[in-house]
C-alpha positions in Angstrom: 149.0 -116.2 -11.5 149.2 -120.0 -11.5 147.3 -121.7 -14.3 147.0 -125.5 -14.6 145.9 -125.3 -18.2 147.3 -123.4 -21.2 145.7 -120.4 -22.7 146.8 -117.4 -24.8 145.8 -114.8 -27.4 145.6 -116.4 -30.8 147.1 -114.8 -33.9 147.5 -115.8 -37.5 144.9 -117.1 -39.9 145.0 -120.7 -38.7 146.4 -120.4 -35.2 144.9 -123.1 -33.0 145.3 -123.3 -29.2 144.8 -126.8 -27.8 144.4 -127.7 -24.1 144.5 -131.1 -22.4 141.0 -132.1 -21.5 141.4 -133.3 -18.0 137.8 -132.4 -17.1 136.5 -135.7 -18.2 137.8 -137.0 -14.9 135.3 -135.0 -13.1 134.6 -138.4 -11.6 137.8 -138.2 -9.6 138.8 -135.0 -7.8 142.1 -136.5 -6.9 143.1 -136.4 -10.6 144.8 -133.5 -12.2 141.5 -132.2 -13.3 141.0 -130.6 -9.9 143.5 -128.5 -8.0 144.1 -130.0 -4.6 145.3 -128.3 -1.5 146.6 -130.1 1.6 145.1 -128.9 4.9 148.5 -128.9 6.5 149.4 -125.3 7.3 148.6 -123.3 10.4 145.5 -121.2 9.8 146.9 -118.6 12.2 150.0 -117.9 10.0 147.9 -115.7 7.7 147.7 -112.0 8.5 144.1 -110.9 9.0 143.6 -107.5 7.5 142.2 -105.2 10.1 140.0 -103.0 7.8 136.3 -102.5 8.2 133.8 -101.2 5.6 130.4 -99.8 6.1 127.2 -101.6 5.0 123.9 -99.9 4.7 121.1 -101.4 6.8 117.8 -101.7 4.8 115.5 -103.7 2.7 116.5 -107.4 2.3 117.5 -107.6 -1.3 114.8 -108.1 -3.9 115.7 -105.8 -6.9 118.1 -103.0 -7.6 118.2 -99.9 -9.9 118.9 -99.7 -13.6 122.5 -100.8 -14.4 124.6 -99.7 -17.4 125.4 -102.2 -20.1 128.6 -104.2 -19.5 131.2 -104.4 -22.3 131.9 -107.9 -23.6 134.7 -109.6 -21.6 136.9 -111.4 -24.1 137.8 -114.0 -21.5 134.3 -115.3 -20.9 133.8 -118.8 -22.2 130.2 -119.8 -22.1 130.5 -123.5 -23.2 130.2 -126.0 -20.4 133.2 -128.2 -19.8 132.8 -132.0 -20.2 132.8 -132.4 -16.4 129.7 -130.3 -15.9 126.7 -129.0 -17.7 125.4 -125.5 -18.3 121.8 -125.9 -17.5 120.4 -122.4 -17.3 121.1 -118.7 -17.0 119.7 -115.5 -15.4 120.4 -111.8 -15.1 118.9 -111.7 -11.7 121.9 -112.8 -9.7 120.8 -113.1 -6.1 120.1 -116.7 -5.3 119.9 -116.2 -1.6 120.3 -113.4 0.9 122.3 -115.8 3.1 121.8 -119.5 3.5 121.0 -121.5 0.3 117.8 -123.5 -0.2 118.0 -127.0 -1.6 118.1 -126.6 -5.4 118.9 -130.0 -6.7 117.5 -133.5 -6.2 119.0 -136.8 -7.4 116.2 -139.4 -8.0 116.5 -143.1 -7.4 116.7 -143.8 -11.2 119.7 -141.4 -11.6 117.7 -138.6 -13.1 118.0 -135.1 -11.7 115.8 -132.0 -11.1 117.4 -128.6 -10.6 116.0 -125.1 -9.8 117.2 -121.5 -9.4 115.8 -118.0 -9.2 115.7 -116.7 -12.8 114.9 -113.3 -14.3 116.0 -111.4 -17.4 114.0 -108.2 -17.5 116.0 -105.8 -15.3 115.9 -103.7 -13.3 112.5 -104.7 -11.7 112.4 -108.3 -13.1 108.7 -108.7 -13.5 109.5 -112.0 -15.2 111.3 -113.4 -12.1 110.5 -116.9 -11.1 111.8 -120.5 -10.9 114.1 -121.7 -13.5 113.8 -125.5 -13.8 115.8 -128.1 -15.7 115.6 -131.9 -15.8 118.2 -134.6 -16.5 116.5 -137.6 -18.0 119.4 -140.0 -17.5 121.2 -139.0 -20.7 121.0 -135.3 -21.2 119.7 -132.1 -19.6 116.9 -130.2 -21.3 117.4 -126.8 -23.0 118.0 -123.8 -20.8 114.6 -122.4 -19.9 113.5 -118.9 -20.8 110.4 -118.7 -18.7 109.5 -119.4 -15.1 107.3 -122.3 -14.1 104.9 -120.2 -12.1 102.2 -117.9 -13.4 103.3 -115.0 -11.1 106.5 -113.3 -10.1 108.3 -115.4 -7.5 111.7 -116.1 -6.0 113.9 -118.3 -3.9 112.8 -121.8 -4.9 113.4 -124.9 -2.9 112.7 -128.3 -4.3 111.7 -131.6 -2.6 110.4 -135.0 -3.6 106.6 -135.2 -3.5 104.5 -138.3 -3.6 105.6 -141.5 -5.2 107.4 -139.8 -8.2 106.4 -136.2 -8.2 108.2 -133.0 -7.2 107.4 -129.9 -5.1 108.8 -126.4 -5.4 108.0 -123.6 -2.9 108.8 -119.9 -3.5 107.6 -116.6 -2.3 105.7 -114.1 -4.4 106.7 -111.0 -2.5 103.2 -109.6 -2.2 100.8 -112.2 -0.6 102.6 -115.3 0.5 104.1 -118.5 -0.7 103.5 -120.4 -4.0 103.5 -124.2 -3.6 104.0 -125.6 -7.1 103.7 -129.4 -7.7 103.3 -132.0 -10.3 102.8 -135.8 -9.9 105.5 -136.9 -12.3 109.1 -135.5 -12.1 110.4 -134.0 -15.3 107.2 -133.9 -17.2 103.6 -132.6 -17.2 101.9 -129.5 -16.0 102.5 -127.7 -12.7 99.8 -127.0 -10.2 100.2 -123.8 -8.2 98.6 -123.0 -4.9 98.9 -120.0 -2.6 99.9 -120.4 1.0 99.5 -117.5 3.3 100.7 -116.6 6.8 98.8 -115.8 10.0 95.7 -113.6 9.7 97.5 -110.7 11.3 100.6 -111.1 9.0 99.5 -113.0 5.9 102.6 -112.3 3.8 105.3 -114.9 4.2 108.8 -114.8 2.6 112.0 -116.9 2.1 110.6 -120.4 2.6 112.3 -123.7 3.5 110.6 -127.0 2.8 111.2 -130.7 3.2 109.0 -133.8 2.8 108.9 -137.2 4.5 106.7 -140.1 5.1 106.3 -143.4 3.2 105.2 -141.6 0.0 106.9 -138.2 0.7 103.4 -136.8 1.2 104.1 -134.9 4.5 105.2 -131.4 3.9 107.2 -129.4 6.5 107.4 -125.7 5.8 109.3 -122.8 7.5 109.1 -119.2 6.5 109.3 -115.7 8.1 106.5 -113.1 8.2 107.6 -110.4 5.7 109.7 -107.6 7.3 108.2 -104.2 7.6 110.9 -102.7 5.3 109.8 -105.2 2.6 106.1 -104.2 2.9 105.1 -106.6 5.7 103.9 -105.9 9.3 104.9 -106.8 12.8 103.6 -110.2 14.0 103.3 -110.6 17.8 105.6 -107.7 18.1 108.3 -109.2 15.9 109.7 -108.0 12.6 110.2 -111.2 10.6 108.8 -113.9 12.9 109.7 -117.5 12.2 106.7 -119.8 11.7 106.2 -123.5 10.9 103.5 -125.4 9.1 102.8 -129.1 8.4 100.5 -131.0 6.0 100.3 -134.8 6.2 98.1 -135.1 3.1 100.1 -133.5 0.4 99.0 -130.0 1.1 95.2 -130.6 1.0 95.0 -129.6 4.7 97.4 -128.3 7.3 97.2 -129.8 10.8 99.9 -127.3 12.0 99.8 -123.9 10.4 102.0 -120.8 11.1 103.1 -121.9 14.6 105.9 -120.0 16.3 108.8 -122.1 17.5 109.8 -122.3 21.2 112.0 -119.6 22.6 112.0 -117.7 19.3 109.3 -115.0 20.0 109.5 -111.4 21.1 110.8 -112.4 24.5 114.0 -113.6 22.8 114.4 -111.7 19.6 113.2 -108.5 18.0 112.9 -110.4 14.8 114.8 -112.9 12.6 115.6 -112.4 9.0 115.3 -113.7 5.4 117.3 -116.8 4.5 118.9 -116.8 8.0 118.0 -120.5 8.4 118.7 -123.9 6.8 116.6 -127.1 6.8 118.1 -130.6 7.0 116.7 -133.5 4.9 114.6 -135.5 7.4 115.7 -138.9 8.9 112.4 -140.7 9.5 110.4 -138.4 11.9 113.5 -136.4 12.9 113.7 -132.8 11.6 116.3 -130.1 12.1 116.5 -126.4 11.3 119.5 -124.2 12.1 118.9 -120.5 12.6 121.5 -117.7 12.9 122.8 -114.3 11.8 125.2 -111.5 12.4 122.8 -109.9 14.9 121.3 -112.7 17.0 121.9 -116.2 18.4 122.8 -119.2 16.3 120.6 -122.1 17.4 119.2 -125.5 16.4 115.5 -126.3 16.3 114.9 -130.0 16.3 111.8 -132.3 16.4 111.9 -136.1 17.0 108.2 -136.6 16.5 107.7 -135.3 12.9 107.1 -131.7 13.8 104.6 -132.0 16.6 107.0 -130.7 19.2 110.3 -128.8 18.9 113.3 -128.1 21.2 115.8 -125.3 20.9 119.6 -125.9 21.4 122.0 -123.0 21.5 125.0 -123.1 19.2 126.3 -119.6 19.8 124.8 -117.1 22.1 125.0 -113.6 20.7 126.9 -111.4 23.2 124.4 -108.4 22.9 120.7 -109.5 23.3 118.0 -107.6 21.4 120.4 -105.9 19.0 118.8 -103.0 17.1 120.9 -101.0 14.7 119.2 -97.7 15.5 119.8 -97.9 19.2 122.5 -100.5 20.1 126.1 -99.4 20.2 128.7 -102.0 19.6 132.2 -100.5 20.0 134.1 -103.7 20.2 134.5 -105.9 17.2 132.6 -109.1 17.8 132.8 -112.5 16.0 129.5 -113.7 14.6 127.8 -116.1 12.3 127.7 -114.6 8.8 124.3 -116.2 8.2 125.4 -118.7 5.5 124.7 -122.1 7.0 124.0 -125.7 6.2 122.7 -128.5 8.4 122.2 -132.3 7.8 121.4 -135.2 10.0 123.9 -138.0 10.3 123.2 -141.8 10.4 122.4 -141.4 14.1 120.0 -138.6 13.6 122.4 -136.0 15.1 122.5 -132.5 13.6 125.7 -131.3 12.0 125.9 -127.6 11.4 128.3 -125.5 9.3 128.3 -121.7 9.1 130.5 -118.8 7.9 132.2 -116.3 10.2 132.2 -112.5 10.3 133.4 -109.6 12.5 131.1 -106.6 13.0 130.5 -103.6 15.2 128.1 -100.6 15.3 129.7 -97.6 16.9 127.2 -95.1 15.5 123.4 -95.5 15.6 122.6 -92.4 13.6 123.9 -93.4 10.1 121.8 -96.5 9.3 125.0 -98.4 8.7 127.1 -101.0 10.5 130.7 -102.0 10.0 131.9 -105.4 8.9 135.4 -106.8 8.2 135.4 -108.3 4.7 138.7 -110.2 5.2 137.2 -112.3 8.0 137.6 -115.9 6.9 136.4 -119.4 7.9 133.7 -121.9 8.2 132.9 -123.3 11.6 131.5 -126.8 12.4 129.3 -127.7 15.3 127.8 -131.1 16.0 124.7 -131.8 18.2 125.9 -132.9 21.7 128.8 -130.4 21.7 128.5 -127.4 24.1 127.7 -124.0 22.6 130.5 -122.0 21.2 131.7 -119.2 23.5 134.1 -117.7 21.1 134.0 -117.7 17.3 137.5 -116.3 16.8 139.0 -118.3 13.9 142.3 -119.1 15.6 140.4 -120.5 18.6 138.1 -122.6 16.4 141.1 -123.9 14.4 142.9 -125.0 17.6 139.8 -126.7 18.8 139.3 -128.5 15.5 136.1 -126.7 14.7 137.3 -124.7 11.7 136.9 -126.7 8.5 137.0 -124.2 5.6 139.3 -121.3 4.8 141.0 -119.6 1.8 143.7 -121.7 0.3 147.3 -120.6 0.0 147.7 -121.5 -3.6 151.3 -120.1 -4.1 152.5 -121.3 -0.7 153.9 -118.0 0.6 151.8 -117.7 3.7 150.4 -114.3 2.7 147.0 -115.1 1.4 145.0 -112.2 2.7 147.7 -109.5 1.9 147.3 -110.6 -1.8 143.6 -110.2 -2.0 141.9 -107.4 -3.9 139.0 -105.4 -2.4 136.0 -107.6 -1.6 132.5 -107.4 -3.2 129.7 -106.4 -0.8 128.6 -109.8 0.2 129.2 -109.2 3.9 130.1 -112.9 4.1 133.2 -114.7 5.1 136.0 -115.0 2.5 135.0 -118.7 2.7 131.3 -119.1 3.1 128.0 -120.5 1.6 128.5 -124.0 2.9 126.5 -126.9 1.4 126.6 -130.3 3.0 125.5 -133.8 2.1 126.0 -137.0 4.2 125.9 -140.2 2.3 124.6 -143.6 3.4 128.0 -144.6 4.7 128.1 -141.5 6.9 130.8 -139.6 5.1 130.5 -135.9 4.9 130.9 -133.9 1.6 131.1 -130.2 2.1 131.1 -127.5 -0.6 132.0 -123.9 0.0 132.5 -120.7 -2.0 136.0 -119.3 -1.4 138.0 -116.4 -2.6 141.0 -117.5 -4.8 144.2 -115.6 -4.5 145.4 -116.6 -8.0 142.2 -115.7 -9.8 141.2 -112.0 -10.3 140.2 -109.5 -12.9 142.8 -106.9 -11.6 140.1 -105.3 -9.5 138.7 -108.1 -7.4 139.4 -111.8 -6.7 137.0 -114.5 -8.0 135.4 -117.1 -5.8 135.5 -120.8 -6.7 133.7 -123.8 -5.3 135.9 -125.8 -3.0 135.1 -129.3 -1.8 136.2 -131.3 1.2 135.3 -134.7 2.6 135.2 -136.0 6.2 135.6 -139.8 6.8 132.9 -141.0 9.1 135.2 -143.8 10.5 138.0 -141.6 11.6 136.4 -138.2 11.8 139.3 -136.7 9.8 138.9 -134.0 7.1 140.7 -134.5 3.9 142.2 -132.2 1.2 140.5 -129.2 -0.3 139.7 -129.5 -4.0 139.0 -126.6 -6.3 136.1 -127.8 -8.5 136.4 -124.8 -10.8 140.0 -125.1 -11.7 139.7 -125.1 -15.5 139.8 -122.7 -18.5 136.0 -122.0 -18.3 136.1 -120.8 -14.8 139.5 -119.1 -14.5 137.7 -115.8 -14.9 134.4 -116.8 -13.2 132.9 -115.9 -9.8 131.5 -119.2 -8.6 128.9 -118.8 -5.8 125.7 -120.1 -4.2 126.5 -123.9 -4.3 123.6 -126.2 -3.5 124.2 -130.0 -3.2 121.7 -132.8 -3.5 120.9 -134.4 -0.1 120.8 -137.7 -1.9 123.8 -139.2 -3.6 125.0 -142.4 -5.4 128.6 -142.9 -6.4 128.7 -139.2 -7.0 127.8 -136.0 -5.3 125.6 -133.8 -7.4 125.5 -130.0 -7.1 124.5 -126.7 -8.8 125.9 -123.2 -8.5 125.9 -119.8 -10.2 128.9 -118.3 -12.1 129.6 -115.1 -14.0 132.5 -113.0 -15.0 132.1 -110.2 -12.4 132.7 -110.6 -8.7 129.8 -109.3 -6.6 126.0 -109.0 -7.2 124.2 -106.4 -9.3 121.0 -107.0 -7.3 122.8 -106.0 -4.1 124.2 -102.9 -5.6 127.9 -103.8 -6.0 128.1 -101.2 -8.8 128.2 -104.1 -11.2 125.9 -104.0 -14.2 123.4 -106.8 -14.8 124.9 -109.4 -17.1 124.6 -113.1 -17.9 124.9 -115.4 -14.9 125.2 -119.1 -15.6 123.7 -122.0 -13.6 126.1 -125.0 -13.7 125.5 -128.6 -12.7 128.4 -130.7 -11.6 129.1 -134.1 -10.2 132.2 -135.6 -8.5 133.1 -139.3 -8.0 133.1 -139.8 -4.2 136.0 -142.3 -4.0 138.2 -139.7 -5.7 138.2 -137.6 -2.5 140.4 -140.2 -0.9 142.3 -141.3 -3.9 140.6 -144.7 -4.2 140.4 -146.2 -7.7 139.2 -149.7 -8.7 142.4 -150.2 -10.7 145.5 -148.1 -11.4 145.2 -145.6 -14.2 146.1 -146.8 -17.6 147.5 -143.4 -18.6 150.7 -142.5 -16.8 151.1 -139.0 -18.4 149.8 -136.8 -21.2 152.0 -134.0 -22.5 150.7 -130.5 -23.5 150.6 -130.3 -27.3 153.6 -128.8 -29.0 153.8 -126.3 -30.7 151.1 -124.3 -29.0 149.6 -122.2 -30.4 149.9 -124.2 -33.6 149.5 -123.9 -37.3 149.1 -126.9 -39.5 150.1 -129.7 -37.1 150.8 -130.3 -33.4 151.8 -133.3 -31.4 150.8 -134.9 -28.1 152.7 -137.7 -26.3 150.7 -140.2 -24.2 152.5 -142.6 -21.8 150.6 -145.9 -21.0 151.2 -148.0 -17.9 150.1 -151.1 -19.9 148.6 -152.1 -23.2 145.2 -150.6 -24.2 142.9 -149.5 -27.0 144.1 -145.9 -27.5 142.3 -143.0 -29.1 141.9 -139.2 -28.9 139.0 -136.8 -29.5 139.4 -133.0 -30.1 136.4 -130.8 -29.3 135.7 -127.1 -29.7 134.4 -124.8 -26.9 130.8 -126.0 -27.5 131.7 -129.6 -27.1 131.5 -130.5 -30.8 133.9 -133.1 -32.0 136.3 -131.6 -34.7 138.9 -134.4 -34.9 139.1 -138.0 -33.9 142.2 -140.3 -34.0 142.1 -144.0 -33.2 145.4 -145.9 -32.7 143.7 -149.2 -31.9 145.5 -151.7 -29.6 148.9 -150.4 -28.6 151.6 -151.6 -26.2 152.7 -150.2 -22.9 155.0 -147.1 -23.4 154.9 -143.7 -25.1 152.7 -143.0 -28.1 152.6 -139.9 -30.2 149.4 -138.4 -31.6 150.0 -136.0 -34.6 147.0 -133.7 -35.0 146.4 -132.1 -38.3 144.6 -128.8 -37.4 145.1 -126.9 -40.6 141.3 -127.0 -41.3 140.4 -125.5 -37.9 139.7 -121.8 -37.4 141.5 -119.9 -34.7 140.1 -120.6 -31.3 140.5 -122.8 -28.2 140.1 -126.6 -28.4 140.4 -129.5 -26.0 141.7 -132.9 -26.5 140.6 -136.0 -24.5 142.6 -139.3 -24.5 140.8 -142.6 -24.1 142.5 -145.8 -23.0 140.0 -148.6 -23.1 137.1 -147.1 -21.2 139.2 -144.6 -19.2 139.0 -141.0 -20.2 141.8 -138.5 -19.4 
C-alpha cells in the first residue's frame, strides 16, 4: 500500500520514529500534506463488479443489540494532527441514516460551533443526545461527556439564532422534536422546548432546520411523521409524511405548522423516509429542500417567498411509482439515488444538488429484503434549470459532465474496484455523503466520503474524506484531495462529513472517524468502540495552487536514520534567506524538542536532532521559515 508518511514498529530501548509534519499546511491542500488526484482518467475504464447483496428492510436505525468488546488496535492514534482538532467522541456511531444535517457553523468573528449525535452507554444508549463543542477563536473546549438536552435525543442540526445566539433541533424518538436555544453562542444555559407534529400524528423525526431574516429570528423546520415501524402512525395515509413549519418570532408562535408540501402526499408517494432530504442555507427569502431515496423520486422543493408557497421540480423520476417492498417486484437492476444528498443556493438563488448513486432490485417480495450493488460508485450533480435526469447510469452521467465524485485510482492501474475488499453495510455509493458549501465569490467546495483502495485492515477498505472545488467563472471542477492522508487516519474510516455553509479564507468541516469500517448501530457485526469527531479547515486558494508568494521551503528530507537511536538528521532546502527553526512534537501535540538556527542563507541546512532522551514512539517535526510552517 502507498504511504506518504513513514511509520514502523519500534524496537530497542530508545528507538524513536520521526515523521515530517506536513499537516501544518492544512491551509493549502495543494501542498504535500494532502494527497492529490487529477480528474483525468475515463471513469468508464474501471470494471464495475456485478455482485449484489441482500439488505433487510425494517426499522430505520436507532439502536442495535449488545456488541462484544473490541480488542485494542495497535494502529489507532487518538491524538489530533496539527491540521485538525479532535473535538469529541461517541460510541453511538450513526450520525445519519442518509443525508447529513448541518453540524457546524462559522460565526462572523471566526469562532465556531459544532454538534454531533453522542452516546456512550450501549446497547440502548439512554444517554444519547447532542454533543456540542465551541471554538473561541484560539482553542476548542474539552470533549463533552454529557448531552446538552435533558432527555434522550438524536440527529442534531445547528443554525444561527437571533443576533448572536444558536439553535439546535433534534428528535427525541417518543413525542416529537426538541428545539434547544440560547441567546449567546458558546456560553450560557440552553432552553429546551418540545415541538410536536399534527394532532393525528404528533411524533416527528429526523428534522432539518434553517433560519433567516434580519436577526435570524425566522425558523424554517422540516421533518417527517415517525414511521409505523419506529412506533409512529400513518398520517393522511402515508407512512413518514413530510411536513413543514415556520415561526417568524423565534419560535414563540408558528404561523405555518405541519403543512404538507405540494405533490408529496399519498397521491404521489406511499411515504418518504428518515434523513432522505437536505436543506439549503437560505438566500434572502429563497429556500430549497432536496428530497430523494432508493425507492422514490428525487425532487426539489423551493420557495421564493420565505416559505409561504412552494413548488416541486423533478430531478429524477423513479421508474416504478408507489414502490412497496412487500408487493412490488423489480427484476431489472435500476439506477437510483442512494439518499445521501446535499443542496445549496448559488449567488443567483439557483439550487445546486449533489447525490450518491446506487443500483437495486427486488425480485422476491416474501423475504423482507432487497438487493443492492455495493460496488456502485459516483456522485451526480444537478443544477436548477436543467431537465430531469432520465438515466442515472454512471457512464452516462460522466459523458454528460454530471458525475463529479468517484473512487480514486491511487496506484494508477485502472483496476480500482477489483482491488476493493467486501463493503460495509452502508447501502450507499462507494463515493457518497456529499457536503457542499458555496462561498461569496460563487466557488463550490464539495466534500465526499470515498472508499480508498490503498487503505484497508485486510478485511475491508477504509473511507476517507475527499474534497473538490468548482470554479464559478469557468464551471470547471479541479483535482480531488484526500483530506485524511496522514498517519492518524491511515487506519481510520472517515465518514459523515458536514461543512459550514459560511466560510472565510477557509472551508470548515466536521466528520466522524474510527478504526473499523461500517457501523455498529446498523448491525455491521462490528462492536461498539470509540468514534472520534474531528474538525478540520482547508485554505481555499490551495485548491487552485494560488499562494501569495512562493514557498520559502523548497524541500524537506525524511529524517535519517529512521527509526533512530541517539541522533537523527533532517535536511531543509530554502529558496531564499529566512529565519529557520524546527519543533518536534509527540502524538499528543506536546513539544519535546525545539531547534532555532536563526537567520540563514538560501540553500541546504541540516538539523541534527538529539533524541536520546525520548521514549520509543512516533514523533513529528515541523519546519518554520519566517512565518511559513512546513
